[in-house]
N, C-alpha and C positions, 0 to 999 in steps of 0.2 A: 503431442507434448502432454505431459501430465501437469497437474496443478503444482506450482512451486510451493515449497514450504515457506512459512512466514519469514524466516531469516533471509531467504533469497528475495523477498518482496520489500525489505526495508529500504535498500538504496533506490530501487525504482520508485518507491513511494515518496522518498525525499526529493527525488528529481521532479516528480509530478508536482509536488507542493512548490518547488522552486519556480517551475515554469508557470504555474497557475497564478502566483503572486497575489493571492487573495485567499480568504477563507474557503475551504473546500469541504465537501461531505465525503464520507466513505463511499457512498454510491457513485459519486463522480469519479473517484479514484478507481473503483472497481471497473467501471466502463472503459476508462482510458488505459489502465494497465492490462486489461484483458486483450485489447486490440494490440497494444505495444508488444505484448508477450506472444501474440499469435495463438491464443487459446481458442479451441474449437467450441462449438455449441455443446458437444458431449462433455468437454472438460468443465464447462460452466454449469452443467446440469448435475455434476457429481455432488452427492450429498454427504454430509457427515453421517457416521453410523447412527446418530440419534434421529436423523431425518428432519431435524428442525431448521437447518441452514445449509446453504451450499458451501462446499469446502473452500472455494476461492474467496467468497465473501468473508467467511470466518478467518481465513489466513490474512487477508488484507486488514481486517479488524485487529488481529493480534499484532501485525507489523506496526500499525498505527499506535496501539497501546504501548508497545515497547519503545517506539520512537518518542512518545510523550514522556515516558519514564526516564529516557536518556536526555531529555530536554532538547531534542532535535526538532520536535514539533510542539507547538503550544496549543492547548485545548481551549478555544473560546467557547465551546459548547460540547455537549455529550457526544454528538455524532458529527462534529465538525473539527477541523484542525487547520492550523496555519504553520508555515515554516518558521522556526525559531532561528535567531542569528547563528547559533551553534550548528544547526542543521544545514544552514546555507553554506558555511565553511566546509563542513564535512562532505556535502553533496558535490561541491566543486572540486575537491581534492582527491576524492576516491575514484579508483578506476571503475569502469563499467563492468558489472557482473555479467558473466555469460550464463544463459539459462538453457 
């Protein structure tokens, strides 16, 4: 499997936040989502063209950013997030995305 785009990570990220029921870090989400999505070590080692960050970490970060802008996640800190009540409703009503 290749690394999903950030749009495809939005709903899995919301579901992670719903199940976590507490403040979470992007690093925690990266670990759980990588396992849930069945990403390989090779997938996780894929780097952005800049070589600064892994593609998957970057995309989880962007998914988190956009979910905060949509008020589905609330940002208690710069690298942490919690599920917002709007995100809870959305994550329960939306069908599971196939990856």
